[in-house]
C-alpha positions in Angstrom: 73.9 153.4 95.6 71.4 151.3 97.5 74.2 149.0 98.6 76.2 152.0 99.8 73.1 153.4 101.6 72.6 150.0 103.3 76.2 150.0 104.5 75.9 153.6 105.8 72.6 152.8 107.5 74.1 149.8 109.2 76.9 151.8 110.8 74.8 152.9 113.8 74.3 149.3 114.6 77.7 148.0 113.7 79.8 150.6 115.5 78.2 150.0 118.9 78.9 146.3 118.5 82.5 147.0 117.6 82.8 149.3 120.6 81.4 146.7 122.9 83.8 144.1 121.6 86.7 146.5 122.1 85.5 147.4 125.5 85.2 143.8 126.4 88.7 143.1 125.2 90.1 146.1 127.2 88.2 145.0 130.3 89.6 141.5 129.9 93.1 142.9 129.5 92.7 145.1 132.6 91.5 142.2 134.7 94.5 140.2 133.5 96.9 143.0 134.5 95.2 143.3 137.9 95.6 139.5 138.3 99.3 139.9 137.3 99.8 142.7 139.8 98.1 140.6 142.6 100.3 137.7 141.7 103.4 139.9 141.9 102.4 141.2 145.3 101.8 137.7 146.5 105.2 136.6 145.3 106.9 139.5 147.0 105.1 138.8 150.3 106.1 135.2 150.1 109.7 136.2 149.5 109.7 138.6 152.4 108.3 135.9 154.7 110.9 133.5 153.5 113.7 136.0 154.1 112.4 136.7 157.6 112.3 133.0 158.4 115.9 132.6 157.1 117.1 135.4 159.3 115.5 133.8 162.3 117.1 130.5 161.6 120.6 132.0 161.4 122.4 132.1 164.9 123.6 135.3 166.4 126.8 136.5 164.8 129.0 136.9 167.9 127.4 135.8 171.2 129.2 137.1 174.3 131.0 133.9 175.2 133.5 134.4 178.0 136.8 133.4 176.6 139.5 132.1 178.9 142.9 133.7 178.8 145.4 132.4 176.3 146.2 128.7 177.0 149.9 129.1 177.8 149.4 132.0 180.3 146.2 130.6 181.8 147.8 127.3 182.4 151.0 128.6 183.9 149.8 131.5 186.1 148.6 129.4 189.0 151.3 126.7 188.7 154.3 128.4 187.1 155.3 130.9 189.9 158.3 129.5 191.7 158.1 129.0 195.5 159.2 132.0 197.5 162.9 132.4 197.8 164.0 130.4 200.8 167.7 130.4 200.1 169.6 132.9 202.0 172.2 133.7 199.4 170.5 135.5 196.6 171.7 133.7 193.7 171.0 135.4 190.5 169.0 133.2 188.3 170.3 132.6 184.9 168.6 134.7 182.2 166.9 131.7 180.9 163.2 131.9 181.3 162.0 129.6 178.5 158.4 129.3 179.5 158.0 133.0 180.3 160.2 134.1 177.3 158.4 131.7 175.1 155.2 133.5 175.9 155.9 136.4 173.5 153.8 134.7 170.9 150.9 137.1 171.0 149.9 136.2 167.5 148.8 132.8 168.8 147.0 134.2 171.7 143.7 134.7 169.8 143.5 131.0 169.0 140.4 129.4 170.6 140.5 126.3 172.6 139.9 123.2 170.5 136.6 122.6 172.1 135.1 125.9 171.2 133.9 126.3 167.6 134.6 129.5 165.7 131.7 131.9 165.6 129.5 131.3 162.6 130.2 133.6 159.7 127.2 135.2 158.1 127.7 134.9 154.4 125.2 135.3 151.5 123.8 131.8 150.9 124.1 130.1 147.6 121.5 131.8 145.5 118.4 129.8 145.8 115.9 129.9 142.9 113.6 132.0 145.0 116.1 134.4 146.5 118.7 134.8 143.9 119.1 138.4 143.1 120.1 137.8 139.5 118.5 134.5 138.7 117.7 135.5 135.2 114.0 135.5 135.5 111.6 138.3 136.3 109.2 137.9 139.2 106.4 138.8 136.8 107.4 136.3 134.2 104.6 133.9 135.1 101.5 136.1 134.7 102.9 138.2 131.9 103.8 135.1 129.9 100.2 134.0 130.2 99.1 137.4 128.9 101.5 137.2 126.0 100.4 133.7 125.2 96.9 134.8 124.5 96.8 138.3 123.1 93.1 139.4 123.0 94.0 142.6 121.2 95.7 140.8 118.4 92.9 138.3 118.2 90.0 140.7 118.2 91.6 143.8 116.7 93.4 142.1 113.8 92.5 138.5 113.1 88.8 138.6 114.0 88.1 141.9 112.1 90.1 140.7 109.2 88.0 137.5 109.0 84.8 139.5 109.4 86.0 141.9 106.6 86.7 139.0 104.3 83.4 137.2 105.0 81.5 140.5 104.7 83.1 141.2 101.3 82.2 137.7 100.0 78.6 138.0 101.2 78.3 141.5 99.8 79.4 140.3 96.4 77.1 137.3 96.4 74.1 139.3 97.6 74.8 142.0 95.1 74.6 139.4 92.3 71.4 138.0 93.8 69.8 141.4 94.5 70.7 142.8 91.1 69.2 139.7 89.5 65.9 140.2 91.4 65.7 143.9 90.6 67.0 143.8 87.1 69.5 146.6 87.6 72.4 145.4 85.5 72.7 143.1 82.5 74.2 139.7 83.5 77.3 140.4 81.5 77.9 143.6 83.5 77.5 141.7 86.8 80.0 139.1 85.7 82.5 141.8 84.7 82.1 143.6 88.0 82.7 140.4 89.9 85.8 139.5 87.9 87.2 143.1 88.2 86.7 143.3 91.9 88.3 139.9 92.6 91.2 140.6 90.3 91.8 144.0 92.0 91.8 142.4 95.4 94.3 139.8 94.3 96.6 142.4 92.8 96.5 144.7 95.8 97.1 141.8 98.3 100.3 140.8 96.4 101.8 144.3 96.6 104.8 144.7 98.9 103.0 147.2 101.1 100.3 144.5 101.9 103.0 142.2 103.3 103.0 144.3 106.5 99.3 143.4 107.0 99.5 139.7 106.5 96.2 138.7 108.2 94.2 141.3 106.4 95.8 140.5 103.0 95.1 136.8 103.5 91.4 137.6 104.3 91.0 139.7 101.2 92.8 137.0 99.1 90.3 134.5 100.3 87.4 136.9 99.6 88.7 137.3 96.1 88.7 133.5 95.6 85.2 133.2 96.8 84.0 136.1 94.6 85.5 134.4 91.5 83.8 131.1 92.5 80.4 132.7 92.9 80.7 134.8 89.7 81.6 132.0 87.4 79.0 129.7 89.0 76.3 132.3 88.5 77.4 133.1 85.0 76.7 129.5 84.0 73.9 128.3 86.3 71.8 131.5 86.5 72.5 133.5 83.4 73.7 130.8 80.9 76.5 133.2 79.7 79.2 130.6 79.4 79.0 126.9 78.4 79.6 124.0 80.7 83.1 123.3 79.3 84.3 126.9 79.8 82.7 127.0 83.3 84.5 123.8 84.2 87.8 125.3 83.0 87.3 128.6 84.8 86.3 126.9 88.1 89.3 124.6 87.8 91.5 127.7 87.3 90.0 129.4 90.4 90.6 126.2 92.4 94.2 126.1 91.3 94.6 129.7 92.2 93.2 129.2 95.7 95.5 126.2 96.2 98.6 128.2 95.1 97.7 131.2 97.2 97.1 129.2 100.4 100.5 127.4 99.8 102.3 130.6 98.9 101.2 132.4 102.0 101.2 129.3 104.1 97.8 130.4 105.3 95.0 128.0 106.4 92.9 131.1 106.7 92.9 131.5 102.9 92.0 127.9 102.5 89.2 128.0 105.0 87.6 131.2 103.7 88.0 129.8 100.2 86.3 126.6 101.4 83.4 128.5 103.0 83.0 130.8 100.0 83.2 127.9 97.6 80.6 125.7 99.4 78.3 128.6 100.2 78.0 129.8 96.6 75.6 127.1 95.3 73.3 127.4 98.3 73.2 131.2 98.1 72.7 131.3 94.3 70.3 128.4 94.1 67.2 129.0 92.0 65.4 125.8 93.2 66.0 124.1 89.9 67.5 120.6 89.6 70.8 120.9 87.9 72.9 118.2 89.5 75.7 117.9 86.9 77.0 121.5 87.1 76.6 121.4 90.9 78.5 118.2 91.6 81.2 118.9 89.0 81.7 122.2 90.8 81.9 120.4 94.2 84.2 117.8 92.8 86.7 120.5 91.7 86.5 122.0 95.2 87.1 118.5 96.7 90.1 117.9 94.6 91.7 121.2 95.2 91.1 121.2 99.0 92.2 117.6 99.4 95.5 118.4 97.7 96.1 121.4 99.9 95.2 119.4 103.0 97.6 116.7 102.1 100.4 119.1 101.1 100.2 121.4 104.1 99.0 118.7 106.6 95.8 120.6 107.5 93.4 117.8 108.6 90.6 120.3 109.3 90.2 120.9 105.6 89.7 117.2 104.9 87.0 116.9 107.6 85.2 120.1 106.6 85.3 119.2 102.9 83.8 115.7 103.6 81.1 117.1 105.9 80.0 119.9 103.5 80.1 117.6 100.4 78.0 115.0 102.2 75.4 117.7 103.2 75.1 118.7 99.6 74.7 115.1 98.4 71.9 114.3 100.9 70.2 117.6 100.4 70.0 116.8 96.7 68.8 113.3 97.4 66.0 114.5 99.7 64.9 117.3 97.4 65.3 116.2 93.9 66.0 112.4 93.6 63.5 110.5 91.5 63.5 107.1 90.0 64.9 108.4 86.7 67.9 109.9 88.6 68.9 106.7 90.4 71.9 106.0 88.1 73.0 109.6 88.4 72.8 109.5 92.2 74.7 106.3 92.4 77.4 107.7 90.1 77.7 110.9 92.3 78.2 108.9 95.5 80.7 106.5 93.8 82.8 109.4 92.2 83.1 111.3 95.5 84.0 108.1 97.4 86.7 107.3 94.9 88.0 110.8 95.1 88.2 110.5 98.9 90.1 107.2 98.6 92.6 108.8 96.2 93.2 111.6 98.7 93.7 109.0 101.4 96.2 107.0 99.3 98.2 110.2 98.5 98.1 111.2 102.2 99.5 107.9 103.4 102.6 108.4 101.3 103.6 111.2 103.7 102.2 110.1 106.9 102.1 112.3 110.0 100.1 112.0 113.3 97.0 114.1 113.1 96.9 114.1 109.3 97.1 110.4 109.1 94.3 110.0 111.6 92.1 112.5 109.9 92.6 110.8 106.5 91.8 107.4 108.0 88.6 108.6 109.5 87.5 110.5 106.5 88.2 107.4 104.3 86.0 105.3 106.6 83.3 108.0 106.4 83.6 108.3 102.7 83.1 104.5 102.4 80.0 104.7 104.5 78.3 107.3 102.2 77.6 105.0 99.2 76.6 102.2 101.6 74.2 104.6 103.4 72.8 105.6 100.0 72.2 101.9 99.2 70.4 101.4 102.6 68.3 104.5 101.8 67.3 103.1 98.4 66.4 99.8 100.0 64.2 101.5 102.6 62.1 103.5 100.0 59.7 101.3 98.1 59.7 103.5 94.9 63.5 103.1 94.6 63.7 99.5 96.0 61.6 98.1 93.2 64.6 98.6 90.9 66.0 95.3 92.3 68.8 94.7 89.8 70.0 98.3 89.9 70.0 98.4 93.7 71.9 95.1 94.3 74.2 95.7 91.4 75.2 99.0 93.0 75.7 97.3 96.3 77.9 94.6 94.8 80.0 97.2 93.1 80.5 99.1 96.4 81.4 96.0 98.5 83.8 94.7 95.9 85.6 98.0 95.7 85.7 98.2 99.5 87.2 94.7 99.8 89.8 95.6 97.1 90.8 98.7 99.0 90.9 96.7 102.3 93.3 94.2 100.8 95.5 96.9 99.2 95.6 99.1 102.3 95.8 96.4 104.9 92.6 97.7 106.5 90.0 94.9 106.8 87.6 97.3 108.5 86.3 98.4 105.1 85.6 94.8 104.2 83.8 94.3 107.5 81.7 97.5 107.0 80.7 96.3 103.6 79.6 92.9 105.0 77.5 94.6 107.7 75.9 96.9 105.2 75.1 94.1 102.8 73.1 92.2 105.5 71.3 95.4 106.4 70.3 96.1 102.8 68.9 92.6 102.3 66.9 92.8 105.6 65.5 96.3 104.9 64.6 95.5 101.3 62.7 92.3 102.4 60.9 94.3 105.1 59.9 97.4 103.1 60.5 97.1 99.3 59.9 93.5 98.4 58.2 92.9 95.1 57.0 89.6 93.7 58.6 90.2 90.3 62.1 90.4 91.8 62.3 87.3 94.0 64.4 85.3 91.5 66.8 88.2 91.1 67.1 88.5 94.9 67.9 84.7 95.2 70.6 85.1 92.6 72.1 88.1 94.3 72.0 86.2 97.6 74.1 83.4 96.1 76.5 86.0 94.6 77.0 87.9 97.8 77.3 84.8 100.0 79.8 83.3 97.7 81.8 86.6 97.6 82.1 86.8 101.4 82.8 83.1 101.7 85.7 83.3 99.2 87.0 86.8 100.2 89.7 85.5 102.6 90.8 83.0 100.0 91.1 85.8 97.4 93.1 87.9 99.8 95.4 84.9 100.5 95.9 84.4 96.8 97.5 87.9 96.4 99.6 87.2 99.6 97.8 89.9 101.6 95.7 87.9 104.1 93.1 89.5 106.3 94.4 88.0 109.5 97.9 89.6 109.5 98.6 92.4 111.9 96.9 95.6 111.1 98.9 98.7 110.1 98.5 101.0 111.8 97.7 99.1 114.9 94.0 99.4 115.9 92.4 99.5 119.3 91.1 96.3 120.7 87.6 97.5 120.0 88.0 96.7 116.4 89.3 93.2 116.9 92.3 91.6 115.2 90.5 89.4 112.6 87.8 91.6 111.2 88.4 90.3 107.6 87.8 86.7 108.6 84.9 87.6 110.9 83.3 89.3 107.9 83.0 85.8 106.3 80.1 85.2 108.6 78.1 87.5 106.4 77.9 84.5 103.9 75.9 82.1 106.2 73.9 85.0 107.7 72.7 86.0 104.3 70.9 82.6 104.1 68.2 84.1 106.2 66.8 85.4 102.9 65.6 81.8 102.0 63.3 81.2 104.9 61.8 84.7 104.3 61.4 84.2 100.6 59.7 80.8 100.8 57.4 82.2 103.4 56.2 85.3 101.6 56.5 84.3 97.9 53.7 82.0 96.6 55.8 81.1 93.5 58.3 79.2 95.7 55.7 76.4 96.1 57.9 74.8 93.5 61.1 74.5 95.6 63.6 73.8 92.8 65.0 77.4 92.4 65.2 78.5 96.1 66.5 75.2 97.4 69.0 74.6 94.6 70.5 77.9 95.3 70.4 77.3 99.1 72.2 73.9 98.8 74.8 75.4 96.5 75.7 78.1 99.0 75.6 75.6 101.8 78.1 73.3 100.1 80.4 76.2 99.5 80.3 77.4 103.1 80.8 73.8 104.3 84.0 73.6 102.2 85.3 76.9 103.5 84.5 75.9 107.1 86.6 72.8 106.7 89.4 74.6 105.0 89.6 77.4 107.6 88.6 75.5 110.7 85.9 78.1 111.2 83.2 75.6 112.3 80.8 78.5 113.1 80.4 79.2 109.4 78.8 75.8 108.8 76.7 75.9 112.0 75.1 79.2 111.1 74.5 78.1 107.5 72.9 74.8 108.6 70.6 76.7 111.0 69.2 78.9 108.2 69.0 75.8 105.9 66.8 74.0 108.4 64.8 77.2 109.0 64.2 77.4 105.2 63.0 73.8 105.0 60.7 74.3 108.0 59.3 77.6 106.6 58.6 76.0 103.2 56.9 73.0 104.8 54.8 75.2 107.1 53.7 77.4 104.2 53.2 75.1 101.3 52.5 71.6 102.8 50.0 72.6 105.4 
């Protein structure tokens, strides 16, 4: 009753807004019609001016040109008359008057002299595109086509209000669950039953034949039903503990499959988008402030899998981008709010699992490549690879997490090894280069903010491992006949360079900066055996790779840091 009262009370505020929107739409339509009328008038005026100009250009139809008499008569009248009869005897002339008798050819009399052209004949010109009376196109086709291309009434009156109705229905269901929980009106089981019944009724009604005439509205209500099911099952487990984790997982998986099938059946990105919004909004709206990461991220993983499959199947790149953005926001919100030293392994697992899921979607999407979809998948794959690396950089920058040296650098090694493997498999050495850059950053940040005396030997060991990995990575790629330096597919802009995989090998000598820093800040390195044995081992490996690949810069950079380490140790422990 309270909910109904709130809805009724909101009508005085909602109806004026609706009226203003409709009035604005009608005003815009009226202005468009006025513009179309003005354009028609301008077109007609231009046609009239053109017609007047054409009439001026046409010569007069029959100018009064004095025409000489017919050529035979005109030529013979002055010359033809015989001289006056001088002969006395009137001799009757023979009845032969060929020139005069030949004159009875009046049909040829109208012929004009050869020098005078016939008067021009005014005929309708070949129908020009502008003046053709039946050119097949209406004079108003331009403005009206623009009006039909963007139908404000269809947008505002149908699509917008259908979307508003769907979102309002989802929010009403979620806030009903929340408000009833706060007030204690209904038992939790009754709330769950109401949510399931309402969602099921919406799904059934929208599948009726009568609903097919209102496709946009039916799609909005389908999406609302999906979001209500998501919120109901999530609340049943996380808020009220009515169903166990296994059953919750199965129900959420079923709802995800249902959303996927509906969006594909109706070929509606609207259902997918509203399902996405409702699915991702549910944990935030129903949050109790407690740290329950496993149900939360299992739920988000199901959403990711379902939406990724729909995005790849229907080639809707916006789903991929939004899913990645919203999942990342949940990950970092949990890290900032709840992460503790005891949850480090859980946090690392969360970032790794979602990164692997993104790469699987990327691999499936490349099997059926297409312009915008391929670009979106490629960018989302790069962004997904950056998330675990960003988490490793965050851990290195926070001292209370950075003290777990083995866990931090082991996590980093797992990430960069996976990125390099994917780079080799997908012919995309950008991932390998991103991992190399992040590795150098993690070591530098850890030494600056989170260094602990107890972990210096482990850091030296990991430096040797990472330097050896990046020095030997091109060799390992060659061994599987997928070298880094072959042409990239798809071709990349010149900004990326053409040999990122081999350039990433410079991470090996650059990582030797760790040794000058360690021997400077660690008193235990007064005995130089451990740091310099590790340093010379890596130096020998880099020298071999420099000779084998003709990349002399590798050895020069490594030699520089080796000399710097010797100078740093001498200045610290010999002076």
